[in-house]
C-alpha atoms as a printed R data frame, in Angstrom:
    type eleno elety resid chain resno       x       y       z
1   ATOM     1    CA   MET     A     1  -3.812  20.250  -0.312
2   ATOM     2    CA   ILE     A     2  -3.844  16.491  -0.801
3   ATOM     3    CA   HIS     A     3  -4.796  15.373  -4.284
4   ATOM     4    CA   ILE     A     4  -3.613  12.206  -6.032
5   ATOM     5    CA   THR     A     5  -4.598  11.314  -9.584
6   ATOM     6    CA   SER     A     6  -3.849   7.885 -11.003
7   ATOM     7    CA   THR     A     7  -5.574   4.734 -12.231
8   ATOM     8    CA   VAL     A     8  -8.054   2.618 -10.298
9   ATOM     9    CA   LYS     A     9  -5.511  -0.214 -10.296
10  ATOM    10    CA   THR     A    10  -2.780   1.915  -8.687
11  ATOM    11    CA   LEU     A    11  -4.994   3.370  -5.956
12  ATOM    12    CA   LYS     A    12  -6.584  -0.008  -5.223
13  ATOM    13    CA   ASP     A    13  -3.396  -2.089  -5.333
14  ATOM    14    CA   ALA     A    14  -1.565   0.363  -3.059
15  ATOM    15    CA   LEU     A    15  -3.619  -0.683  -0.024
16  ATOM    16    CA   LYS     A    16  -4.788  -4.149  -1.059
17  ATOM    17    CA   PRO     A    17  -1.976  -5.927   0.875
18  ATOM    18    CA   VAL     A    18  -2.870  -3.940   4.000
19  ATOM    19    CA   GLY     A    19  -6.495  -5.084   3.701
20  ATOM    20    CA   ALA     A    20  -5.318  -8.703   3.719
21  ATOM    21    CA   ILE     A    21  -4.184  -8.471   7.353
22  ATOM    22    CA   SER     A    22  -6.114  -5.545   8.856
23  ATOM    23    CA   ASP     A    23  -9.431  -3.772   8.329
24  ATOM    24    CA   GLU     A    24  -8.025  -0.381   9.273
25  ATOM    25    CA   CYS     A    25  -4.719   1.463   9.251
26  ATOM    26    CA   ARG     A    26  -3.022   4.758   9.950
27  ATOM    27    CA   LEU     A    27  -2.289   6.286   6.568
28  ATOM    28    CA   ASN     A    28   0.659   8.679   6.628
29  ATOM    29    CA   ILE     A    29   0.555  11.247   3.845
30  ATOM    30    CA   ALA     A    30   3.521  13.542   3.243
31  ATOM    31    CA   PRO     A    31   4.983  15.531   0.355
32  ATOM    32    CA   GLU     A    32   7.585  12.735   0.008
33  ATOM    33    CA   GLY     A    33   4.974   9.958  -0.364
34  ATOM    34    CA   LEU     A    34   2.493   7.644   1.368
35  ATOM    35    CA   SER     A    35   3.332   5.140   4.086
36  ATOM    36    CA   VAL     A    36   1.571   2.549   6.229
37  ATOM    37    CA   LYS     A    37   2.843   0.244   8.976
38  ATOM    38    CA   VAL     A    38   0.353  -2.371  10.095
39  ATOM    39    CA   VAL     A    39   0.398  -5.667  11.956
40  ATOM    40    CA   ASP     A    40  -2.374  -8.244  12.124
41  ATOM    41    CA   PRO     A    41  -4.352  -8.703  15.385
42  ATOM    42    CA   ALA     A    42  -2.354 -11.829  16.284
43  ATOM    43    CA   ASN     A    43   0.975  -9.984  15.820
44  ATOM    44    CA   VAL     A    44   2.123 -12.548  13.268
45  ATOM    45    CA   ALA     A    45   2.174 -10.675   9.957
46  ATOM    46    CA   MET     A    46   3.454  -7.165   9.320
47  ATOM    47    CA   ILE     A    47   3.308  -4.888   6.316
48  ATOM    48    CA   VAL     A    48   5.500  -1.828   5.944
49  ATOM    49    CA   LEU     A    49   4.389   0.009   2.834
50  ATOM    50    CA   ASN     A    50   6.186   3.040   1.439
51  ATOM    51    CA   LEU     A    51   5.043   4.643  -1.799
52  ATOM    52    CA   PRO     A    52   7.427   7.466  -2.603
53  ATOM    53    CA   LYS     A    53   6.233  10.384  -4.706
54  ATOM    54    CA   LYS     A    54   8.430   9.230  -7.587
55  ATOM    55    CA   VAL     A    55   6.243   6.138  -8.251
56  ATOM    56    CA   PHE     A    56   3.552   8.491  -9.521
57  ATOM    57    CA   HIS     A    57   3.755  10.283 -12.864
58  ATOM    58    CA   GLU     A    58   4.518  13.993 -12.988
59  ATOM    59    CA   GLY     A    59   1.561  15.983 -11.679
60  ATOM    60    CA   GLU     A    60  -0.268  12.970 -10.228
61  ATOM    61    CA   TYR     A    61   0.918  13.356  -6.640
62  ATOM    62    CA   MET     A    62   0.096  16.819  -5.330
63  ATOM    63    CA   VAL     A    63   0.609  16.891  -1.568
64  ATOM    64    CA   ASP     A    64   1.874  19.961   0.239
65  ATOM    65    CA   GLU     A    65   1.180  18.993   3.864
66  ATOM    66    CA   THR     A    66   1.891  16.115   6.249
67  ATOM    67    CA   LEU     A    67  -1.137  14.333   7.650
68  ATOM    68    CA   GLN     A    68  -1.916  11.080   9.444
69  ATOM    69    CA   VAL     A    69  -5.467   9.733   9.155
70  ATOM    70    CA   GLY     A    70  -7.267   6.563  10.142
71  ATOM    71    CA   LEU     A    71  -8.563   4.634   7.135
72  ATOM    72    CA   ASP     A    72 -11.137   1.838   7.046
73  ATOM    73    CA   VAL     A    73  -9.292  -0.243   4.449
74  ATOM    74    CA   ALA     A    74 -12.176  -2.650   3.778
75  ATOM    75    CA   THR     A    75 -14.554   0.227   2.987
76  ATOM    76    CA   TYR     A    76 -11.891   1.973   0.887
77  ATOM    77    CA   LEU     A    77 -11.275  -1.158  -1.204
78  ATOM    78    CA   SER     A    78 -15.015  -1.777  -1.615
79  ATOM    79    CA   LEU     A    79 -15.316   1.560  -3.445
80  ATOM    80    CA   PHE     A    80 -13.304   0.088  -6.318
81  ATOM    81    CA   GLU     A    81 -15.369  -3.096  -6.825
82  ATOM    82    CA   GLU     A    82 -17.249  -2.031  -9.944
83  ATOM    83    CA   ALA     A    83 -14.488   0.053 -11.536
84  ATOM    84    CA   ASP     A    84 -12.214  -1.105 -14.341
85  ATOM    85    CA   ASP     A    85  -8.514  -1.159 -13.463
86  ATOM    86    CA   ASN     A    86  -7.494   1.179 -16.286
87  ATOM    87    CA   GLU     A    87 -10.047   3.904 -15.487
88  ATOM    88    CA   GLY     A    88  -8.808   7.211 -14.117
89  ATOM    89    CA   ALA     A    89  -9.281   7.894 -10.412
90  ATOM    90    CA   GLU     A    90  -8.819  10.888  -8.123
91  ATOM    91    CA   PHE     A    91  -8.092  10.624  -4.403
92  ATOM    92    CA   SER     A    92  -8.264  13.782  -2.296
93  ATOM    93    CA   ILE     A    93  -8.509  14.558   1.397
94  ATOM    94    CA   GLU     A    94 -10.020  17.706   2.791
95  ATOM    95    CA   PRO     A    95 -10.743  18.917   6.324
96  ATOM    96    CA   PHE     A    96 -14.208  19.747   7.635
97  ATOM    97    CA   GLU     A    97 -15.764  20.566  10.964
98  ATOM    98    CA   GLU     A    98 -18.585  18.583  12.543
99  ATOM    99    CA   LYS     A    99 -20.123  19.621  15.871
100 ATOM   100    CA   GLY     A   100 -17.039  21.670  16.672
101 ATOM   101    CA   VAL     A   101 -14.660  18.770  15.973
102 ATOM   102    CA   GLN     A   102 -12.071  18.962  13.176
103 ATOM   103    CA   LYS     A   103 -12.275  15.890  10.898
104 ATOM   104    CA   HIS     A   104 -11.072  14.800   7.467
105 ATOM   105    CA   ARG     A   105 -12.892  13.197   4.573
106 ATOM   106    CA   LEU     A   106 -11.600  11.276   1.616
107 ATOM   107    CA   ILE     A   107 -13.200  12.040  -1.732
108 ATOM   108    CA   LEU     A   108 -12.767   9.373  -4.378
109 ATOM   109    CA   LYS     A   109 -13.772  10.053  -7.988
110 ATOM   110    CA   ILE     A   110 -13.605   7.343 -10.615
111 ATOM   111    CA   ALA     A   111 -13.645   8.138 -14.343
112 ATOM   112    CA   GLY     A   112 -15.802  11.209 -13.769
113 ATOM   113    CA   ILE     A   113 -18.884   8.994 -13.332
114 ATOM   114    CA   PHE     A   114 -18.603   7.938  -9.701
115 ATOM   115    CA   GLU     A   115 -17.879  10.002  -6.610
116 ATOM   116    CA   GLN     A   116 -17.888   8.788  -3.029
117 ATOM   117    CA   THR     A   117 -17.062  10.589   0.205
118 ATOM   118    CA   LEU     A   118 -15.678   8.618   3.130
119 ATOM   119    CA   THR     A   119 -15.241  10.157   6.582
120 ATOM   120    CA   LEU     A   120 -11.805   9.255   7.906
121 ATOM   121    CA   MET     A   121 -11.133   8.178  11.466
122 ATOM   122    CA   LYS     A   122  -8.837   9.991  13.846
123 ATOM   123    CA   PRO     A   123  -5.480   8.197  13.973
124 ATOM   124    CA   ASP     A   124  -5.857   7.489  17.706
125 ATOM   125    CA   GLU     A   125  -9.065   5.524  16.964
126 ATOM   126    CA   VAL     A   126  -7.031   3.037  14.935
127 ATOM   127    CA   ARG     A   127  -4.740   0.395  16.359
128 ATOM   128    CA   LYS     A   128  -1.283   1.793  17.115
129 ATOM   129    CA   GLU     A   129   1.273   1.648  14.315
130 ATOM   130    CA   ALA     A   130   3.530  -1.368  14.420
131 ATOM   131    CA   ASN     A   131   7.090  -0.968  15.612
132 ATOM   132    CA   VAL     A   132   9.413  -2.374  13.001
133 ATOM   133    CA   PRO     A   133  11.967  -4.628  14.682
134 ATOM   134    CA   PRO     A   134  15.607  -4.066  13.791
135 ATOM   135    CA   LEU     A   135  16.323  -6.738  11.215
136 ATOM   136    CA   THR     A   136  19.635  -7.562   9.632
137 ATOM   137    CA   MET     A   137  19.169  -9.030   6.201
138 ATOM   138    CA   ARG     A   138  22.011 -11.351   5.284
139 ATOM   139    CA   ALA     A   139  21.007 -11.764   1.673
140 ATOM   140    CA   GLN     A   140  19.448  -9.771  -1.107
141 ATOM   141    CA   VAL     A   141  17.558 -11.445  -3.915
142 ATOM   142    CA   VAL     A   142  15.957  -9.498  -6.737
143 ATOM   143    CA   VAL     A   143  13.120 -11.160  -8.654
144 ATOM   144    CA   SER     A   144  10.282  -9.832 -10.759
145 ATOM   145    CA   LYS     A   145   6.841  -9.359  -9.265
146 ATOM   146    CA   GLU     A   146   5.411 -11.781 -11.834
147 ATOM   147    CA   PHE     A   147   7.921 -14.512 -10.923
148 ATOM   148    CA   LEU     A   148   7.245 -14.148  -7.188
149 ATOM   149    CA   LYS     A   149   3.462 -14.141  -7.715
150 ATOM   150    CA   ARG     A   150   3.690 -17.268  -9.860
151 ATOM   151    CA   CYS     A   151   5.755 -19.061  -7.192
152 ATOM   152    CA   LEU     A   152   3.343 -18.062  -4.428
153 ATOM   153    CA   ASP     A   153   0.318 -19.115  -6.490
154 ATOM   154    CA   MET     A   154   1.871 -22.541  -7.096
155 ATOM   155    CA   ALA     A   155   2.826 -22.910  -3.417
156 ATOM   156    CA   THR     A   156  -0.746 -22.222  -2.233
157 ATOM   157    CA   LYS     A   157  -1.918 -25.237  -4.204
158 ATOM   158    CA   VAL     A   158   0.127 -27.603  -2.027
159 ATOM   159    CA   GLY     A   159   0.377 -25.961   1.403
160 ATOM   160    CA   ASP     A   160  -0.563 -23.227   3.825
161 ATOM   161    CA   TYR     A   161   2.860 -21.673   4.349
162 ATOM   162    CA   ILE     A   162   6.131 -21.257   2.535
163 ATOM   163    CA   ARG     A   163   9.759 -20.950   3.505
164 ATOM   164    CA   ILE     A   164  12.052 -18.717   1.509
165 ATOM   165    CA   LEU     A   165  15.716 -19.584   1.729
166 ATOM   166    CA   ALA     A   166  18.635 -17.757   0.117
167 ATOM   167    CA   LEU     A   167  21.677 -19.971  -0.411
168 ATOM   168    CA   PRO     A   168  25.154 -18.899  -1.488
169 ATOM   169    CA   TYR     A   169  25.730 -19.580  -5.138
170 ATOM   170    CA   GLU     A   170  28.699 -19.882  -7.424
171 ATOM   171    CA   LEU     A   171  28.769 -17.948 -10.629
172 ATOM   172    CA   HIS     A   172  28.744 -20.048 -13.736
173 ATOM   173    CA   PRO     A   173  31.726 -19.198 -15.963
174 ATOM   174    CA   ASP     A   174  29.399 -18.322 -18.849
175 ATOM   175    CA   LEU     A   175  27.365 -15.873 -16.745
176 ATOM   176    CA   PRO     A   176  28.298 -12.258 -16.076
177 ATOM   177    CA   SER     A   177  29.882 -11.510 -12.705
178 ATOM   178    CA   THR     A   178  27.162  -8.994 -11.794
179 ATOM   179    CA   PRO     A   179  24.202 -10.116  -9.658
180 ATOM   180    CA   LEU     A   180  21.520 -11.926 -11.594
181 ATOM   181    CA   ILE     A   181  18.176 -10.107 -11.727
182 ATOM   182    CA   ILE     A   182  15.221 -12.277 -12.653
């Protein structure tokens, strides 16, 4: 059984970044959580998305099997266009057979007033999952989502790309010696 209950905002925002670089993805669903690895057609941008079960409230994430399905992200996101972000939404996947072929369908219900069924693609019909290169991060910076969004919004007003640089810093004597979290 695969059944996820949450808000429209959560279910939409989970895959919105993926839709920015690819129209389709391989969605990995497991009892531990959801994951997606996708790279754009030019092999320039990559998104590795992991949503562990713990990000959902108790009873919202009910998954007792592991499944990989192909998802048309653009169509999935279009289902949320008329819904309010705070409305309740249900996301479930169930198997069915068509002309002797085993398939899966996604059933999306929004606020008990809207229900849409979307036939999912086989994973091998979707571009192969991206291989994540071994990266060694030399710095760790923790900032709030709001701060980062504000910086990116301001940067888009003056250019097409940004460069993020982490420099060593000295602690100010009046500041605590623990890392600063913005």
